[in-house]
Every structure is written in C-alpha cells, then in structure tokens.
N, C-alpha and C positions, 0 to 999 in steps of 0.2 A: 504493500500500500504506500503510495507516494505521500511525502510530507508536504502539505500545502503551505505555501509561503507568500506573505505580503511584504513587498519591499517599500519602505517609506523613507524618502530622501528628497530634499528640495532641488537637487542637481540631477537633471535628466540623464547626463552621461553616466553618472554613478548608478542610477536605477537600471539603465539599459545594460551596463556592464555586469552588474550582479545577476540580472535576469539571464543573460547569455551563459554565464558560468554555472548558475544554479540549475538551469534547465538541462544541462549536460549530465547532471547527477542522476543515476538510475532510480534513486528513491526520493527525488525532490521535484516539485513543480511550483513555479511562480504563478499564482492565480491573479495577482493584481499589483499595480504600482500606485503610490500616492505621493504627492508633492508637498503636502502640508499636514499638520496635525489633525485638523477637523475632518479632512477627507479620510485620513487613516482610521480614525475612530468609526466613521460611517461605513467604510468598506469592510472593516473587521466585523461590524455588526451584521452586514449583509452577506458576507462570504464565509465567515467562520473559518479562517485559516488556522493551521496548527501553530505557526510561528510568524511573528511580525519582526522583521529586521528594521530597527528604529534608529534614525538619525536623531540627535538631540536638538540641534539648532535648526528648527523649521518654522516657517511663518504661520500665523493665525493661532496655532496652539503648538507649543514646543513638545519635544519628545517625552519630557517628564510628565507634562500634563496629559498628553495623549495616552501614555502608558497607564497612568492612574485611572483614566476613564475606561480604557479597555479592560483592565483587570476588575474594575467594579462591575462591568456589564458581562464580561466573559472570562471568568477566573481561570478557565482551562487553557486559554490561549497563552502561549509562551512569547515573551518579548525579549529580544536580544538587542542591546544598545550597540550600535556601530558608529563610533564617534572619533573625531580628531582630538577630543578633550581628555586629558589624563588628570585633570584637577579633581581632588578628592570630593569636592562638593557635588560635582556632576555625578560621580560614581555613586556616592552615598544616596543622592536624591533619586537616581534611577532605581536602585535596589529598594529603597523605601517605597517607591511607587509600584513595585511588584515585578520588576524585570528579573529574568532568570539568567541573564548573561550580559557581559560587557566586554567589547573588543575595541581596539583602536584601528582606525582606517588604514594605517600603514602596515598592517600585518597581512599575512598571506591568505589567499582564498581557502587553502587547505585548513587553516585554523577556523575560519568561519564555518565551513561545512562540518567540521568536527564539533563545533559549538552547537550547531543546530541539532545534531544527533544526540548530543549530551542533554540538552534541555528538554527534548521530546521524551526522554527517558526519566523525566522528573528530577533531574539534577541541576545544580547551579554551575554555570561556566564563567570563570574569571580569567581573563587573559593573563598569562604569566608575567608580562611586562608591568602590569599594574597591581599584581597581587601584593607586592611589598607595600604599596601605598595604602591598600586596604588594611593590611595587618598592622601597620604602624599607626595609622591615623583614624581608623573608623570609630573607635571608641570615643576619641576626643575630637571628632571631626568638626563640630561646630561650637564646642563649648568655649573655645578661646577666641573665636572670631569676633571682630568688632561689629559685624552686621549680622543680625539674627536671620535665620532662614525665612524667606518670604512666607512659607506655609505656616510659620509660627505666628504670623501677624495677620494675614489675610485668609479669607475662605477660599475654597477651590474656585468658585465662580468669580470672586474678586481678582484672583490671580489671572484667570482667563481674560477678564475684561482689561486688566492692566497690560497684558501682553498686546492685546489688540490696539489699545490706546498708544502704547509705545511704538508700535509699527505704523502709526500714522493714519489708522482707519477712522473716519468720522463716526459720530455717534449713531446716525441712522444706519450706516452700513454694519456697525457692530451689532445693533439690535436685530437686523435681518439675519446676520450670520448665526447669532445665538438664539434666534426665534423667541425674542422677548420684545417688550415695548421700548420705545425711546426713553420714556420716563424711568423705566427700570434701570437702563444703562446709566442715565444721569444720576440716579440714586446710588448705584454702585460706585461711580466715579467720585461722588462727594464723600462716600464712606471710606474709599481708598485713600483719598487725600487727607481726611481727618485722622485715619489710623497711622499713616506714614508721616504726617505733618509736612507734607509736600503739596504745594498749591499751584503748580504749573505743569504743563505737559512736558517741558524740557526736564524738570526735576524728576518727574515720574519715569521718563524714558531713561535717564541716567541710572536711576535706581533699578529699573528692569534689566538693563545691560549688566550692572554689577551682580545682580542675582542670577544671571544666566538665562533669563526668560526670552531674551532676543539678542541680536547682535547689532552693531553699528550699521552693517549692510542691510539689515532688515528694516531700518527706519526709513520711512517714505517721506518724511517732512523736511523742513529746512535744516541746514547745518547749525544746530544749536551749540556745538562745541567751540565755535569761533568766539 
C-alpha cells in the first residue's frame, strides 16, 4: 500500500522536485501540493494523506500553525517539518504543534524518504544534525528568552490573524480568508494590540518576524525598516 503524501512549500520548484523524487519510490505517492498554510490544512482535510511534508515559512498560515490545525482535525496524519531553520524555537514549536519529524532542507533525499517510513510506523524522526540542539536546549528552550512564545500570549486565532496582518493583507481580505466578519477581525486586531502593547502595523509585523510567524519576504506592505 502506497504512503500518500502532501507536499507543502511556498516554492514551486521545491514542490515539483520533491514530487518527482517521491513518486519514484515504490511505496510512496504524492497526492497533492500546497503553496500556503491554509491550503495545506484544507487539502489535508479533503484528501486525508498519511504524511504532510511541511515547510515552516509559508504565507497566510505558517507551518507551525498549519500543523496545529491538522493535528487537531486529523490526529492520525503525520507531519514532517522540512525547513532551512535549525533554530531551537522553530524545532520546539513544530514538535509542540504535533509534528512527528524535523529535517533540514540541505540534507539528502534518502534521509527524507527514511523519515517518512519512520513516522508512518508511529515513531519520531529527528535529523541527526539537529539532535544535539534538541538534547541540549529543549528543556530550557524558552525559559531564558527575552521574548515569550507568541502562543503564551495570544490565542491560536489571534496568532493566525497576526500573521495575516503582518503579511500585509487588508482587513476585508483576512475576514474572507478566515470566513468571519470584518468586525470580528477588527476585534481580534484590537485585542492583539492590547495584549502585545503594540499599536501599529509596523510594530506588529516586526514582532511577527521575531516570533517566526512570517519573514521579511512575506511582507507585502511598505518598507517599514527604513
């Protein structure tokens, strides 16, 4: 029986490359590709893949938020983070969100295919190159940080809205994307600002980037760093 795989990455060349390699495996089949977090969640709900290969830095909803939603809706789906980030915060947050594996993008395809087979057997896969980071830092990962994890301050929905704001989406568009009213988004934005004590889009965007919710490249607005 083939392992059904969904590839989630905002770079088309990465998705197509992974599909080409994975489809050559006799026991694997890529059933879909997704370029953002919200699409990944929706496709997982519709297609029920066995494994989602998840990039972390994606638009609309990042890999951490998407993983959390997927595991809440479909706990049997395995998520493997495939990222360029070896920072302990990203690693910890992915596993907290329910990921079963974590690899860096500069590793070989053979390691990824091995990780897929490991997680479908209900085991955890951790790339050897970052195992030391987890062993040394996981227990104290955020205790000494100057900035508290965003999930300690905001609700899951507020985190979702914050990422959308930071990526430059207008209120009406965010409301449509999240299937809520404009008034609801305005309420979330006000609550986010009050909780974070930040009262401009520029400040919210800088905070979102520091927390790893989005990247500078993902910001669609003006260059507020000048």
